[in-house]
N, C-alpha and C positions, 0 to 999 in steps of 0.2 A: 644121598645115594652112595657117595664115596666112603662115608663113614660106615654104612651098612656092609660094604664090601670088605672093609678092613676088619670089622667085627666078625664076619663069617670066616675070615682067613685066620687060622690058628697060629699065633706067634706070640712070643714074649717080647716086650720092648727091650731095647739096648739098656745097658747099665753103665754108670760112670764110676770112676775111682773116687771122685769127689761126691760125697753123699749129701752135703749140705745144700739147701735150696739157695743160699747166698754164701759165697766164699769170698773172703777178704784177703788181699795181698797188698804189698807196698809197691810204689813206683820203682822201676828198674829190676824187680824180681823176675824170675822165670816161671811161667805158668806151664804146668804139665798136667794134662788130663787124659786118662785112658778110658776108652769106650769099648765094650764087648757086646756082641750080639750074635744072632742066628743067621744073619745075611750080611753081604758086603756093606761097609759103613762109609759115611761121609761126614764131614764137619762143616758147620757154619759158625761165624763169630761176628762180633760187632764190626760194622763196616764191610763185612763180607769180602768179596773179590773185587769191589769197585775200584779201589786205589792200590791194587797190588800188581806186582810183576813177578811172574814165575821165573826164578833165577836158576833152577836146576832140578834135575831128577837123578838122585844117586842110583836109583833102580826103579822098577815098577812099583815098589812099595814105599818109596820116600819122595815126597814133593816138597821143595823149598820155595817159599814165597817171600819176597821183600815187601814190607809195608811202606817204608819211607827211605830206603837205602841204609838204614841203621838197624832197625828191628826186623826180625824174621819170624815167620810161622813155618813150622815143619809138621807135616802130616806123615806119619810113619806106621806101616803095618807092624803088628806085634803078634806074639803067640797067643792063640785062643785057648779055650778049654774044651772039654768034652761036650758040655751043654751050650757053650757059646763059642763056636769055632772061629769067629771073625773078631779081630781086635785092631784098633787104630788109636795111636797116641797123637795128641795135639800138643806141640811145644811152642810157646810164644816167648821169645827172648826180649829183654829190655822193655818190660811193660810200661805203659804210660796211662795217665788218668783217662784218656779217651778210649782205652781198651775196655773200660767198664761196660758191662752189658751181658746179654745172654749168649752162652756158648752151647750150641746144640749139636748132638750127634744123632744121625738118622740113617735108616736103611736106604742105601744109595739107589736101588732100582725100584723102589716103591714110591709112587707119586704122592700119596697122602702122607704128609708129615704131621703126625698127631702125637703130642707128648703123652707118654704113658701107654702108647700102642705101637707106633712105628718110630718114635723118637724119644729122646730124653734131653733135658737141658738143665743148666745151672746158671745162676746169676753170679758173675764175678765182679766184685767192686775193687778197683785199683785206687788205693789212697795215694793222692799226690801231695806235693808240698803245699799247694794252695789250700787243701783241706786242713792240714795242720795249722797253717798260718791263720786261716779264718777262725778256726776253733780257739787258738791261743788268743787272737785279737778279741774275739767276742768275750771270752772268759775274763780277760784283763779289763775290758770296758765295763762289764757287768760288776766285777769286784769293785772297781773305782766308784761306780754309780751308787752302789749299796753303802760302801764305807764312807763316802763323802756326804751321805744323807740326801742325795738328790732323788732318791726313790722313796715314795710315800704310799701308804695304803689307807684307803678310806672305805668303810664297809659299803657305802652307797656307790662309790665311783670305781672301786677296785684299786689296782696299782697305777701310779702315775708319776711322771718326773716333776720335780718342783722347779 
């Protein structure tokens, strides 16, 4: 029923400045995403509001949230356009690997949050040092196994270690 109500209500979904379905950044980078739409907007992000502390409001249009005393999320109104008069920027400073996940912008006063109708989201992957270390370690181990002759192939059994 809720979806039928949304379908019958004429609106276009919000849009993001990041157009990729998956966006990759490095640890300690700053993530900036702009969302534009026809109605007032709100953001959700991995971990949401559960471990956050609001540390200030520069104005009605800027909200600062501390994630762990070091990193901050800032939601800030920005200038809209003729067709999408509402705009909100999400800025996350000092990203960490656990910031990986879906970042969703949705219409604030519409209860049904449906991607492609009342919401839009993108998946942000934050590469951490662990990712690089595991990748380098795996590559080094695989190169050693192959070069040392420990890896063998048999048509009936496939690849196996000797």
